PDB file of the backbone (N, CA, C, O) and the ligand in Angstrom, with CONECT records:
HET    GSH  A 101      20
ATOM      1  N   MET A   1       0.858  -1.208   0.000  1.00  0.00           N
ATOM      2  CA  MET A   1       0.000   0.000   0.000  1.00  0.00           C
ATOM      3  C   MET A   1       0.892   1.256   0.000  1.00  0.00           C
ATOM      4  O   MET A   1       1.947   1.281   0.633  1.00  0.00           O
ATOM      5  N   ALA A   2       0.453   2.275  -0.710  1.00  0.00           N
ATOM      6  CA  ALA A   2       1.259   3.501  -0.777  1.00  0.00           C
ATOM      7  C   ALA A   2       1.211   4.242   0.556  1.00  0.00           C
ATOM      8  O   ALA A   2       0.205   4.209   1.265  1.00  0.00           O
ATOM      9  N   GLU A   3       2.308   4.907   0.882  1.00  0.00           N
ATOM     10  CA  GLU A   3       2.347   5.706   2.109  1.00  0.00           C
ATOM     11  C   GLU A   3       1.819   7.099   1.821  1.00  0.00           C
ATOM     12  O   GLU A   3       2.176   7.718   0.819  1.00  0.00           O
ATOM     13  N   HIS A   4       0.957   7.591   2.719  1.00  0.00           N
ATOM     14  CA  HIS A   4       0.448   8.943   2.587  1.00  0.00           C
ATOM     15  C   HIS A   4       0.956   9.758   3.767  1.00  0.00           C
ATOM     16  O   HIS A   4       0.700   9.404   4.918  1.00  0.00           O
ATOM     17  N   THR A   5       1.661  10.827   3.499  1.00  0.00           N
ATOM     18  CA  THR A   5       2.088  11.696   4.584  1.00  0.00           C
ATOM     19  C   THR A   5       0.939  12.620   4.922  1.00  0.00           C
ATOM     20  O   THR A   5       0.438  13.357   4.073  1.00  0.00           O
ATOM     21  N   LEU A   6       0.536  12.567   6.166  1.00  0.00           N
ATOM     22  CA  LEU A   6      -0.662  13.292   6.558  1.00  0.00           C
ATOM     23  C   LEU A   6      -0.298  14.638   7.167  1.00  0.00           C
ATOM     24  O   LEU A   6       0.379  14.713   8.192  1.00  0.00           O
ATOM     25  N   GLN A   7      -0.750  15.676   6.528  1.00  0.00           N
ATOM     26  CA  GLN A   7      -0.477  17.031   6.995  1.00  0.00           C
ATOM     27  C   GLN A   7      -1.332  17.340   8.223  1.00  0.00           C
ATOM     28  O   GLN A   7      -2.474  16.894   8.332  1.00  0.00           O
ATOM     29  N   GLY A   8      -0.756  18.111   9.142  1.00  0.00           N
ATOM     30  CA  GLY A   8      -1.536  18.573  10.297  1.00  0.00           C
ATOM     31  C   GLY A   8      -1.639  17.565  11.425  1.00  0.00           C
ATOM     32  O   GLY A   8      -2.303  17.817  12.431  1.00  0.00           O
ATOM     33  N   LEU A   9      -0.984  16.420  11.260  1.00  0.00           N
ATOM     34  CA  LEU A   9      -1.032  15.402  12.311  1.00  0.00           C
ATOM     35  C   LEU A   9       0.374  15.153  12.859  1.00  0.00           C
ATOM     36  O   LEU A   9       1.349  15.138  12.108  1.00  0.00           O
ATOM     37  N   ALA A  10       0.464  14.955  14.187  1.00  0.00           N
ATOM     38  CA  ALA A  10       1.745  14.583  14.801  1.00  0.00           C
ATOM     39  C   ALA A  10       1.447  13.679  15.994  1.00  0.00           C
ATOM     40  O   ALA A  10       0.588  13.981  16.822  1.00  0.00           O
ATOM     41  N   LEU A  11       2.171  12.569  16.063  1.00  0.00           N
ATOM     42  CA  LEU A  11       1.978  11.633  17.162  1.00  0.00           C
ATOM     43  C   LEU A  11       3.068  11.848  18.205  1.00  0.00           C
ATOM     44  O   LEU A  11       4.255  11.687  17.920  1.00  0.00           O
ATOM     45  N   TYR A  12       2.652  12.217  19.423  1.00  0.00           N
ATOM     46  CA  TYR A  12       3.566  12.326  20.554  1.00  0.00           C
ATOM     47  C   TYR A  12       3.654  10.935  21.168  1.00  0.00           C
ATOM     48  O   TYR A  12       2.633  10.317  21.467  1.00  0.00           O
ATOM     49  N   HIS A  13       4.854  10.452  21.351  1.00  0.00           N
ATOM     50  CA  HIS A  13       5.053   9.046  21.735  1.00  0.00           C
ATOM     51  C   HIS A  13       6.441   8.895  22.325  1.00  0.00           C
ATOM     52  O   HIS A  13       7.230   9.840  22.346  1.00  0.00           O
ATOM     53  N   PHE A  14       6.729   7.682  22.808  1.00  0.00           N
ATOM     54  CA  PHE A  14       8.133   7.303  22.986  1.00  0.00           C
ATOM     55  C   PHE A  14       8.297   5.834  22.674  1.00  0.00           C
ATOM     56  O   PHE A  14       7.329   5.073  22.675  1.00  0.00           O
ATOM     57  N   GLU A  15       9.517   5.444  22.409  1.00  0.00           N
ATOM     58  CA  GLU A  15       9.821   4.156  21.795  1.00  0.00           C
ATOM     59  C   GLU A  15       9.267   2.966  22.588  1.00  0.00           C
ATOM     60  O   GLU A  15       8.632   2.090  22.001  1.00  0.00           O
ATOM     61  N   SER A  16       9.492   2.913  23.901  1.00  0.00           N
ATOM     62  CA  SER A  16       9.198   1.699  24.669  1.00  0.00           C
ATOM     63  C   SER A  16       7.759   1.635  25.174  1.00  0.00           C
ATOM     64  O   SER A  16       7.377   0.631  25.776  1.00  0.00           O
ATOM     65  N   CYS A  17       6.968   2.645  24.955  1.00  0.00           N
ATOM     66  CA  CYS A  17       5.587   2.683  25.450  1.00  0.00           C
ATOM     67  C   CYS A  17       4.736   1.689  24.644  1.00  0.00           C
ATOM     68  O   CYS A  17       4.633   1.824  23.424  1.00  0.00           O
ATOM     69  N   PRO A  18       4.127   0.696  25.303  1.00  0.00           N
ATOM     70  CA  PRO A  18       3.376  -0.317  24.556  1.00  0.00           C
ATOM     71  C   PRO A  18       2.143   0.244  23.849  1.00  0.00           C
ATOM     72  O   PRO A  18       1.771  -0.242  22.781  1.00  0.00           O
ATOM     73  N   TYR A  19       1.514   1.248  24.424  1.00  0.00           N
ATOM     74  CA  TYR A  19       0.339   1.857  23.787  1.00  0.00           C
ATOM     75  C   TYR A  19       0.768   2.617  22.525  1.00  0.00           C
ATOM     76  O   TYR A  19       0.047   2.657  21.528  1.00  0.00           O
ATOM     77  N   CYS A  20       1.953   3.215  22.598  1.00  0.00           N
ATOM     78  CA  CYS A  20       2.500   3.907  21.419  1.00  0.00           C
ATOM     79  C   CYS A  20       2.857   2.892  20.336  1.00  0.00           C
ATOM     80  O   CYS A  20       2.643   3.131  19.148  1.00  0.00           O
ATOM     81  N   GLN A  21       3.407   1.752  20.769  1.00  0.00           N
ATOM     82  CA  GLN A  21       3.759   0.709  19.799  1.00  0.00           C
ATOM     83  C   GLN A  21       2.506   0.237  19.067  1.00  0.00           C
ATOM     84  O   GLN A  21       2.535  -0.011  17.861  1.00  0.00           O
ATOM     85  N   LYS A  22       1.402   0.115  19.813  1.00  0.00           N
ATOM     86  CA  LYS A  22       0.145  -0.322  19.200  1.00  0.00           C
ATOM     87  C   LYS A  22      -0.304   0.679  18.117  1.00  0.00           C
ATOM     88  O   LYS A  22      -0.741   0.288  17.035  1.00  0.00           O
ATOM     89  N   VAL A  23      -0.184   1.966  18.435  1.00  0.00           N
ATOM     90  CA  VAL A  23      -0.591   2.998  17.463  1.00  0.00           C
ATOM     91  C   VAL A  23       0.355   3.001  16.262  1.00  0.00           C
ATOM     92  O   VAL A  23      -0.087   3.093  15.117  1.00  0.00           O
ATOM     93  N   ARG A  24       1.658   2.902  16.529  1.00  0.00           N
ATOM     94  CA  ARG A  24       2.608   2.906  15.411  1.00  0.00           C
ATOM     95  C   ARG A  24       2.385   1.694  14.506  1.00  0.00           C
ATOM     96  O   ARG A  24       2.521   1.785  13.286  1.00  0.00           O
ATOM     97  N   ARG A  25       2.041   0.558  15.117  1.00  0.00           N
ATOM     98  CA  ARG A  25       1.758  -0.645  14.321  1.00  0.00           C
ATOM     99  C   ARG A  25       0.520  -0.438  13.442  1.00  0.00           C
ATOM    100  O   ARG A  25       0.513  -0.819  12.271  1.00  0.00           O
ATOM    101  N   ALA A  26      -0.514   0.162  14.009  1.00  0.00           N
ATOM    102  CA  ALA A  26      -1.730   0.444  13.221  1.00  0.00           C
ATOM    103  C   ALA A  26      -1.395   1.392  12.067  1.00  0.00           C
ATOM    104  O   ALA A  26      -1.875   1.204  10.948  1.00  0.00           O
ATOM    105  N   MET A  27      -0.571   2.412  12.339  1.00  0.00           N
ATOM    106  CA  MET A  27      -0.162   3.334  11.270  1.00  0.00           C
ATOM    107  C   MET A  27       0.523   2.563  10.147  1.00  0.00           C
ATOM    108  O   MET A  27       0.253   2.789   8.967  1.00  0.00           O
ATOM    109  N   ALA A  28       1.415   1.646  10.530  1.00  0.00           N
ATOM    110  CA  ALA A  28       2.165   0.877   9.522  1.00  0.00           C
ATOM    111  C   ALA A  28       1.209  -0.009   8.717  1.00  0.00           C
ATOM    112  O   ALA A  28       1.311  -0.098   7.494  1.00  0.00           O
ATOM    113  N   GLU A  29       0.288  -0.656   9.417  1.00  0.00           N
ATOM    114  CA  GLU A  29      -0.656  -1.546   8.725  1.00  0.00           C
ATOM    115  C   GLU A  29      -1.553  -0.769   7.761  1.00  0.00           C
ATOM    116  O   GLU A  29      -1.933  -1.274   6.705  1.00  0.00           O
ATOM    117  N   LEU A  30      -1.880   0.457   8.139  1.00  0.00           N
ATOM    118  CA  LEU A  30      -2.743   1.286   7.283  1.00  0.00           C
ATOM    119  C   LEU A  30      -1.949   1.998   6.185  1.00  0.00           C
ATOM    120  O   LEU A  30      -2.527   2.592   5.275  1.00  0.00           O
ATOM    121  N   GLY A  31      -0.613   1.931   6.284  1.00  0.00           N
ATOM    122  CA  GLY A  31       0.233   2.598   5.301  1.00  0.00           C
ATOM    123  C   GLY A  31       0.218   4.112   5.441  1.00  0.00           C
ATOM    124  O   GLY A  31       0.364   4.838   4.458  1.00  0.00           O
ATOM    125  N   LEU A  32       0.036   4.590   6.695  1.00  0.00           N
ATOM    126  CA  LEU A  32      -0.043   6.031   6.938  1.00  0.00           C
ATOM    127  C   LEU A  32       1.270   6.534   7.529  1.00  0.00           C
ATOM    128  O   LEU A  32       1.824   5.923   8.443  1.00  0.00           O
ATOM    129  N   ALA A  33       1.752   7.632   7.009  1.00  0.00           N
ATOM    130  CA  ALA A  33       2.953   8.270   7.550  1.00  0.00           C
ATOM    131  C   ALA A  33       2.525   9.505   8.325  1.00  0.00           C
ATOM    132  O   ALA A  33       2.014  10.471   7.758  1.00  0.00           O
ATOM    133  N   ILE A  34       2.741   9.452   9.622  1.00  0.00           N
ATOM    134  CA  ILE A  34       2.387  10.578  10.488  1.00  0.00           C
ATOM    135  C   ILE A  34       3.670  11.007  11.191  1.00  0.00           C
ATOM    136  O   ILE A  34       4.442  10.161  11.643  1.00  0.00           O
ATOM    137  N   GLU A  35       3.898  12.298  11.286  1.00  0.00           N
ATOM    138  CA  GLU A  35       5.097  12.802  11.961  1.00  0.00           C
ATOM    139  C   GLU A  35       5.137  12.274  13.390  1.00  0.00           C
ATOM    140  O   GLU A  35       4.141  12.327  14.112  1.00  0.00           O
ATOM    141  N   LEU A  36       6.305  11.761  13.791  1.00  0.00           N
ATOM    142  CA  LEU A  36       6.478  11.229  15.144  1.00  0.00           C
ATOM    143  C   LEU A  36       7.281  12.212  15.981  1.00  0.00           C
ATOM    144  O   LEU A  36       8.334  12.684  15.554  1.00  0.00           O
ATOM    145  N   ARG A  37       6.781  12.523  17.182  1.00  0.00           N
ATOM    146  CA  ARG A  37       7.481  13.429  18.091  1.00  0.00           C
ATOM    147  C   ARG A  37       7.764  12.669  19.387  1.00  0.00           C
ATOM    148  O   ARG A  37       6.871  12.451  20.206  1.00  0.00           O
ATOM    149  N   ASP A  38       9.019  12.273  19.553  1.00  0.00           N
ATOM    150  CA  ASP A  38       9.418  11.474  20.708  1.00  0.00           C
ATOM    151  C   ASP A  38       9.628  12.392  21.916  1.00  0.00           C
ATOM    152  O   ASP A  38      10.525  13.236  21.933  1.00  0.00           O
ATOM    153  N   THR A  39       8.772  12.199  22.924  1.00  0.00           N
ATOM    154  CA  THR A  39       8.778  13.120  24.068  1.00  0.00           C
ATOM    155  C   THR A  39       9.891  12.817  25.064  1.00  0.00           C
ATOM    156  O   THR A  39      10.174  13.629  25.945  1.00  0.00           O
ATOM    157  N   ARG A  40      10.518  11.665  24.930  1.00  0.00           N
ATOM    158  CA  ARG A  40      11.667  11.370  25.809  1.00  0.00           C
ATOM    159  C   ARG A  40      12.963  11.862  25.187  1.00  0.00           C
ATOM    160  O   ARG A  40      13.848  12.373  25.873  1.00  0.00           O
ATOM    161  N   GLN A  41      13.056  11.699  23.875  1.00  0.00           N
ATOM    162  CA  GLN A  41      14.274  12.162  23.195  1.00  0.00           C
ATOM    163  C   GLN A  41      14.307  13.679  23.122  1.00  0.00           C
ATOM    164  O   GLN A  41      15.378  14.286  23.151  1.00  0.00           O
ATOM    165  N   THR A  42      13.132  14.290  23.028  1.00  0.00           N
ATOM    166  CA  THR A  42      13.059  15.744  22.845  1.00  0.00           C
ATOM    167  C   THR A  42      12.122  16.329  23.899  1.00  0.00           C
ATOM    168  O   THR A  42      10.915  16.419  23.674  1.00  0.00           O
ATOM    169  N   PRO A  43      12.669  16.728  25.049  1.00  0.00           N
ATOM    170  CA  PRO A  43      11.823  17.234  26.136  1.00  0.00           C
ATOM    171  C   PRO A  43      10.935  18.413  25.732  1.00  0.00           C
ATOM    172  O   PRO A  43       9.887  18.626  26.341  1.00  0.00           O
ATOM    173  N   ALA A  44      11.332  19.170  24.730  1.00  0.00           N
ATOM    174  CA  ALA A  44      10.493  20.297  24.283  1.00  0.00           C
ATOM    175  C   ALA A  44       9.159  19.784  23.743  1.00  0.00           C
ATOM    176  O   ALA A  44       8.144  20.471  23.860  1.00  0.00           O
ATOM    177  N   TYR A  45       9.148  18.589  23.156  1.00  0.00           N
ATOM    178  CA  TYR A  45       7.878  18.024  22.679  1.00  0.00           C
ATOM    179  C   TYR A  45       6.969  17.709  23.854  1.00  0.00           C
ATOM    180  O   TYR A  45       5.762  17.942  23.786  1.00  0.00           O
ATOM    181  N   ARG A  46       7.542  17.178  24.934  1.00  0.00           N
ATOM    182  CA  ARG A  46       6.726  16.877  26.120  1.00  0.00           C
ATOM    183  C   ARG A  46       6.147  18.172  26.694  1.00  0.00           C
ATOM    184  O   ARG A  46       4.985  18.224  27.095  1.00  0.00           O
ATOM    185  N   GLU A  47       6.978  19.214  26.723  1.00  0.00           N
ATOM    186  CA  GLU A  47       6.499  20.499  27.269  1.00  0.00           C
ATOM    187  C   GLU A  47       5.376  21.070  26.416  1.00  0.00           C
ATOM    188  O   GLU A  47       4.384  21.565  26.951  1.00  0.00           O
ATOM    189  N   GLU A  48       5.519  21.009  25.094  1.00  0.00           N
ATOM    190  CA  GLU A  48       4.456  21.574  24.247  1.00  0.00           C
ATOM    191  C   GLU A  48       3.185  20.734  24.331  1.00  0.00           C
ATOM    192  O   GLU A  48       2.080  21.265  24.222  1.00  0.00           O
ATOM    193  N   GLN A  49       3.341  19.421  24.526  1.00  0.00           N
ATOM    194  CA  GLN A  49       2.168  18.555  24.681  1.00  0.00           C
ATOM    195  C   GLN A  49       1.418  18.902  25.970  1.00  0.00           C
ATOM    196  O   GLN A  49       0.193  19.025  25.970  1.00  0.00           O
ATOM    197  N   ILE A  50       2.163  19.057  27.061  1.00  0.00           N
ATOM    198  CA  ILE A  50       1.517  19.377  28.345  1.00  0.00           C
ATOM    199  C   ILE A  50       0.856  20.750  28.259  1.00  0.00           C
ATOM    200  O   ILE A  50      -0.269  20.937  28.722  1.00  0.00           O
ATOM    201  N   SER A  51       1.555  21.695  27.670  1.00  0.00           N
ATOM    202  CA  SER A  51       0.964  23.037  27.632  1.00  0.00           C
ATOM    203  C   SER A  51      -0.228  23.106  26.683  1.00  0.00           C
ATOM    204  O   SER A  51      -1.157  23.879  26.921  1.00  0.00           O
ATOM    205  N   GLY A  52      -0.219  22.307  25.604  1.00  0.00           N
ATOM    206  CA  GLY A  52      -1.349  22.338  24.672  1.00  0.00           C
ATOM    207  C   GLY A  52      -2.465  21.388  25.051  1.00  0.00           C
ATOM    208  O   GLY A  52      -3.641  21.745  24.976  1.00  0.00           O
ATOM    209  N   GLY A  53      -2.100  20.162  25.462  1.00  0.00           N
ATOM    210  CA  GLY A  53      -3.097  19.114  25.681  1.00  0.00           C
ATOM    211  C   GLY A  53      -3.467  18.921  27.131  1.00  0.00           C
ATOM    212  O   GLY A  53      -4.487  18.303  27.435  1.00  0.00           O
ATOM    213  N   GLY A  54      -2.649  19.443  28.038  1.00  0.00           N
ATOM    214  CA  GLY A  54      -2.993  19.382  29.461  1.00  0.00           C
ATOM    215  C   GLY A  54      -2.282  18.292  30.233  1.00  0.00           C
ATOM    216  O   GLY A  54      -2.231  18.344  31.462  1.00  0.00           O
ATOM    217  N   LYS A  55      -1.724  17.291  29.532  1.00  0.00           N
ATOM    218  CA  LYS A  55      -0.982  16.231  30.231  1.00  0.00           C
ATOM    219  C   LYS A  55       0.025  15.595  29.289  1.00  0.00           C
ATOM    220  O   LYS A  55      -0.061  15.719  28.067  1.00  0.00           O
ATOM    221  N   GLY A  56       0.992  14.901  29.907  1.00  0.00           N
ATOM    222  CA  GLY A  56       2.095  14.329  29.121  1.00  0.00           C
ATOM    223  C   GLY A  56       1.894  12.879  28.763  1.00  0.00           C
ATOM    224  O   GLY A  56       2.828  12.209  28.323  1.00  0.00           O
ATOM    225  N   GLN A  57       0.671  12.379  28.948  1.00  0.00           N
ATOM    226  CA  GLN A  57       0.411  10.961  28.623  1.00  0.00           C
ATOM    227  C   GLN A  57       0.567  10.711  27.129  1.00  0.00           C
ATOM    228  O   GLN A  57       0.086  11.476  26.293  1.00  0.00           O
ATOM    229  N   VAL A  58       1.258   9.614  26.820  1.00  0.00           N
ATOM    230  CA  VAL A  58       1.411   9.200  25.419  1.00  0.00           C
ATOM    231  C   VAL A  58       0.800   7.825  25.229  1.00  0.00           C
ATOM    232  O   VAL A  58       0.744   7.052  26.185  1.00  0.00           O
ATOM    233  N   PRO A  59       0.341   7.491  24.037  1.00  0.00           N
ATOM    234  CA  PRO A  59       0.378   8.310  22.817  1.00  0.00           C
ATOM    235  C   PRO A  59      -0.672   9.420  22.857  1.00  0.00           C
ATOM    236  O   PRO A  59      -1.685   9.335  23.552  1.00  0.00           O
ATOM    237  N   CYS A  60      -0.385  10.454  22.085  1.00  0.00           N
ATOM    238  CA  CYS A  60      -1.315  11.569  21.931  1.00  0.00           C
ATOM    239  C   CYS A  60      -1.170  12.092  20.497  1.00  0.00           C
ATOM    240  O   CYS A  60      -0.065  12.363  20.029  1.00  0.00           O
ATOM    241  N   LEU A  61      -2.287  12.223  19.829  1.00  0.00           N
ATOM    242  CA  LEU A  61      -2.259  12.708  18.447  1.00  0.00           C
ATOM    243  C   LEU A  61      -2.661  14.174  18.424  1.00  0.00           C
ATOM    244  O   LEU A  61      -3.763  14.538  18.833  1.00  0.00           O
ATOM    245  N   ARG A  62      -1.737  15.020  17.932  1.00  0.00           N
ATOM    246  CA  ARG A  62      -2.052  16.443  17.750  1.00  0.00           C
ATOM    247  C   ARG A  62      -2.661  16.616  16.365  1.00  0.00           C
ATOM    248  O   ARG A  62      -2.043  16.292  15.351  1.00  0.00           O
ATOM    249  N   ILE A  63      -3.883  17.134  16.346  1.00  0.00           N
ATOM    250  CA  ILE A  63      -4.622  17.286  15.086  1.00  0.00           C
ATOM    251  C   ILE A  63      -4.821  18.778  14.846  1.00  0.00           C
ATOM    252  O   ILE A  63      -5.465  19.464  15.639  1.00  0.00           O
ATOM    253  N   GLU A  64      -4.268  19.264  13.757  1.00  0.00           N
ATOM    254  CA  GLU A  64      -4.452  20.676  13.407  1.00  0.00           C
ATOM    255  C   GLU A  64      -5.260  20.747  12.128  1.00  0.00           C
ATOM    256  O   GLU A  64      -4.828  20.290  11.070  1.00  0.00           O
ATOM    257  N   LYS A  65      -6.470  21.343  12.251  1.00  0.00           N
ATOM    258  CA  LYS A  65      -7.368  21.394  11.100  1.00  0.00           C
ATOM    259  C   LYS A  65      -8.031  22.758  11.062  1.00  0.00           C
ATOM    260  O   LYS A  65      -8.640  23.187  12.043  1.00  0.00           O
ATOM    261  N   GLU A  66      -7.916  23.430   9.948  1.00  0.00           N
ATOM    262  CA  GLU A  66      -8.530  24.744   9.752  1.00  0.00           C
ATOM    263  C   GLU A  66      -8.200  25.683  10.912  1.00  0.00           C
ATOM    264  O   GLU A  66      -9.062  26.399  11.422  1.00  0.00           O
ATOM    265  N   GLY A  67      -6.913  25.657  11.318  1.00  0.00           N
ATOM    266  CA  GLY A  67      -6.446  26.582  12.350  1.00  0.00           C
ATOM    267  C   GLY A  67      -6.770  26.164  13.776  1.00  0.00           C
ATOM    268  O   GLY A  67      -6.371  26.833  14.730  1.00  0.00           O
ATOM    269  N   GLN A  68      -7.498  25.050  13.924  1.00  0.00           N
ATOM    270  CA  GLN A  68      -7.862  24.589  15.266  1.00  0.00           C
ATOM    271  C   GLN A  68      -7.020  23.374  15.635  1.00  0.00           C
ATOM    272  O   GLN A  68      -6.791  22.487  14.813  1.00  0.00           O
ATOM    273  N   VAL A  69      -6.564  23.348  16.879  1.00  0.00           N
ATOM    274  CA  VAL A  69      -5.732  22.237  17.333  1.00  0.00           C
ATOM    275  C   VAL A  69      -6.491  21.421  18.379  1.00  0.00           C
ATOM    276  O   VAL A  69      -7.047  21.956  19.337  1.00  0.00           O
ATOM    277  N   THR A  70      -6.492  20.106  18.158  1.00  0.00           N
ATOM    278  CA  THR A  70      -7.104  19.162  19.100  1.00  0.00           C
ATOM    279  C   THR A  70      -6.026  18.168  19.519  1.00  0.00           C
ATOM    280  O   THR A  70      -5.212  17.727  18.707  1.00  0.00           O
ATOM    281  N   TRP A  71      -6.041  17.826  20.804  1.00  0.00           N
ATOM    282  CA  TRP A  71      -5.083  16.839  21.321  1.00  0.00           C
ATOM    283  C   TRP A  71      -5.878  15.586  21.667  1.00  0.00           C
ATOM    284  O   TRP A  71      -6.692  15.599  22.590  1.00  0.00           O
ATOM    285  N   LEU A  72      -5.642  14.495  20.923  1.00  0.00           N
ATOM    286  CA  LEU A  72      -6.417  13.269  21.110  1.00  0.00           C
ATOM    287  C   LEU A  72      -5.578  12.256  21.890  1.00  0.00           C
ATOM    288  O   LEU A  72      -4.544  11.779  21.420  1.00  0.00           O
ATOM    289  N   TYR A  73      -6.058  11.945  23.097  1.00  0.00           N
ATOM    290  CA  TYR A  73      -5.398  10.947  23.947  1.00  0.00           C
ATOM    291  C   TYR A  73      -6.099   9.603  23.778  1.00  0.00           C
ATOM    292  O   TYR A  73      -7.184   9.517  23.203  1.00  0.00           O
ATOM    293  N   GLU A  74      -5.452   8.556  24.292  1.00  0.00           N
ATOM    294  CA  GLU A  74      -5.954   7.177  24.314  1.00  0.00           C
ATOM    295  C   GLU A  74      -5.685   6.471  22.979  1.00  0.00           C
ATOM    296  O   GLU A  74      -6.163   6.871  21.918  1.00  0.00           O
ATOM    297  N   SER A  75      -4.898   5.403  23.093  1.00  0.00           N
ATOM    298  CA  SER A  75      -4.470   4.675  21.897  1.00  0.00           C
ATOM    299  C   SER A  75      -5.656   4.172  21.064  1.00  0.00           C
ATOM    300  O   SER A  75      -5.631   4.260  19.836  1.00  0.00           O
ATOM    301  N   ASP A  76      -6.688   3.649  21.726  1.00  0.00           N
ATOM    302  CA  ASP A  76      -7.820   3.119  20.947  1.00  0.00           C
ATOM    303  C   ASP A  76      -8.541   4.236  20.181  1.00  0.00           C
ATOM    304  O   ASP A  76      -8.953   4.047  19.037  1.00  0.00           O
ATOM    305  N   ALA A  77      -8.685   5.385  20.819  1.00  0.00           N
ATOM    306  CA  ALA A  77      -9.336   6.521  20.151  1.00  0.00           C
ATOM    307  C   ALA A  77      -8.487   7.010  18.972  1.00  0.00           C
ATOM    308  O   ALA A  77      -9.018   7.388  17.928  1.00  0.00           O
ATOM    309  N   ILE A  78      -7.160   6.997  19.153  1.00  0.00           N
ATOM    310  CA  ILE A  78      -6.266   7.426  18.071  1.00  0.00           C
ATOM    311  C   ILE A  78      -6.367   6.452  16.895  1.00  0.00           C
ATOM    312  O   ILE A  78      -6.410   6.865  15.736  1.00  0.00           O
ATOM    313  N   ILE A  79      -6.404   5.159  17.209  1.00  0.00           N
ATOM    314  CA  ILE A  79      -6.497   4.162  16.134  1.00  0.00           C
ATOM    315  C   ILE A  79      -7.834   4.294  15.396  1.00  0.00           C
ATOM    316  O   ILE A  79      -7.881   4.214  14.168  1.00  0.00           O
ATOM    317  N   ASP A  80      -8.916   4.495  16.152  1.00  0.00           N
ATOM    318  CA  ASP A  80     -10.221   4.706  15.489  1.00  0.00           C
ATOM    319  C   ASP A  80     -10.156   5.913  14.556  1.00  0.00           C
ATOM    320  O   ASP A  80     -10.682   5.885  13.443  1.00  0.00           O
ATOM    321  N   TYR A  81      -9.491   6.990  15.040  1.00  0.00           N
ATOM    322  CA  TYR A  81      -9.407   8.225  14.242  1.00  0.00           C
ATOM    323  C   TYR A  81      -8.624   7.979  12.945  1.00  0.00           C
ATOM    324  O   TYR A  81      -9.065   8.371  11.864  1.00  0.00           O
ATOM    325  N   ILE A  82      -7.471   7.333  13.060  1.00  0.00           N
ATOM    326  CA  ILE A  82      -6.659   7.184  11.840  1.00  0.00           C
ATOM    327  C   ILE A  82      -7.274   6.164  10.878  1.00  0.00           C
ATOM    328  O   ILE A  82      -7.066   6.242   9.667  1.00  0.00           O
ATOM    329  N   LYS A  83      -8.034   5.206  11.427  1.00  0.00           N
ATOM    330  CA  LYS A  83      -8.713   4.252  10.529  1.00  0.00           C
ATOM    331  C   LYS A  83      -9.779   4.954   9.703  1.00  0.00           C
ATOM    332  O   LYS A  83     -10.087   4.526   8.590  1.00  0.00           O
ATOM    333  N   ALA A  84     -10.346   6.032  10.242  1.00  0.00           N
ATOM    334  CA  ALA A  84     -11.433   6.738   9.557  1.00  0.00           C
ATOM    335  C   ALA A  84     -10.915   7.798   8.584  1.00  0.00           C
ATOM    336  O   ALA A  84     -11.714   8.446   7.909  1.00  0.00           O
ATOM    337  N   LEU A  85      -9.590   7.989   8.494  1.00  0.00           N
ATOM    338  CA  LEU A  85      -9.052   9.039   7.613  1.00  0.00           C
ATOM    339  C   LEU A  85      -9.273   8.690   6.149  1.00  0.00           C
ATOM    340  O   LEU A  85      -8.886   9.456   5.266  1.00  0.00           O
TER     341      LEU A  85
HETATM  342  N1  GSH A 101      -5.046   4.171  28.306  1.00  0.00           N
HETATM  343  C1  GSH A 101      -3.920   4.840  27.720  1.00  0.00           C
HETATM  344  C2  GSH A 101      -2.662   4.480  28.500  1.00  0.00           C
HETATM  345  C3  GSH A 101      -1.456   5.291  28.058  1.00  0.00           C
HETATM  346  C4  GSH A 101      -0.309   5.186  29.070  1.00  0.00           C
HETATM  347  O1  GSH A 101      -0.467   4.653  30.186  1.00  0.00           O
HETATM  348  N2  GSH A 101       0.845   5.751  28.678  1.00  0.00           N
HETATM  349  C5  GSH A 101       1.971   5.831  29.580  1.00  0.00           C
HETATM  350  C6  GSH A 101       3.250   5.428  28.880  1.00  0.00           C
HETATM  351  S1  GSH A 101       3.266   3.722  28.427  1.00  0.00           S
HETATM  352  C7  GSH A 101       2.134   7.252  30.038  1.00  0.00           C
HETATM  353  O2  GSH A 101       2.147   8.183  29.230  1.00  0.00           O
HETATM  354  N3  GSH A 101       2.244   7.473  31.359  1.00  0.00           N
HETATM  355  C8  GSH A 101       2.525   8.775  31.907  1.00  0.00           C
HETATM  356  C9  GSH A 101       1.286   9.613  32.084  1.00  0.00           C
HETATM  357  O3  GSH A 101       0.155   9.078  32.059  1.00  0.00           O
HETATM  358  O4  GSH A 101       1.455  10.839  32.222  1.00  0.00           O
HETATM  359  C10 GSH A 101      -3.817   4.510  26.232  1.00  0.00           C
HETATM  360  O5  GSH A 101      -4.329   3.447  25.818  1.00  0.00           O
HETATM  361  O6  GSH A 101      -3.280   5.328  25.454  1.00  0.00           O
CONECT  342  343
CONECT  343  342  344  359
CONECT  344  343  345
CONECT  345  344  346
CONECT  346  345  347  348
CONECT  347  346
CONECT  348  346  349
CONECT  349  348  350  352
CONECT  350  349  351
CONECT  351  350
CONECT  352  349  353  354
CONECT  353  352
CONECT  354  352  355
CONECT  355  354  356
CONECT  356  355  357  358
CONECT  357  356
CONECT  358  356
CONECT  359  343  360  361
CONECT  360  359
CONECT  361  359
END
């Protein structure tokens, strides 16, 4: 399947988090390329997630659409969202 780079989406995650692994696996199975922001490797990503979304829990999908930003928490909700794209 062709990879589609999705504009306006960024997944806040870190490598060893099992919930993040589940989301990354779903992305791979769907053939979707979403920007990955590792909050452990880059503490500034964790800070922007907390300041924008309210907490540092990962995975979290930052969705920017028509100038509005939504922070989607919970791996199952993120997978449902990307399956519907
Ligand atoms: N129910 C959540 C669980 C996510 C979760 O527990 N993530 C851990 C890392 S594996 C975490 O971010 N813990 C720190 C926190 O909640 O601030 C999901 O399915 O996404």
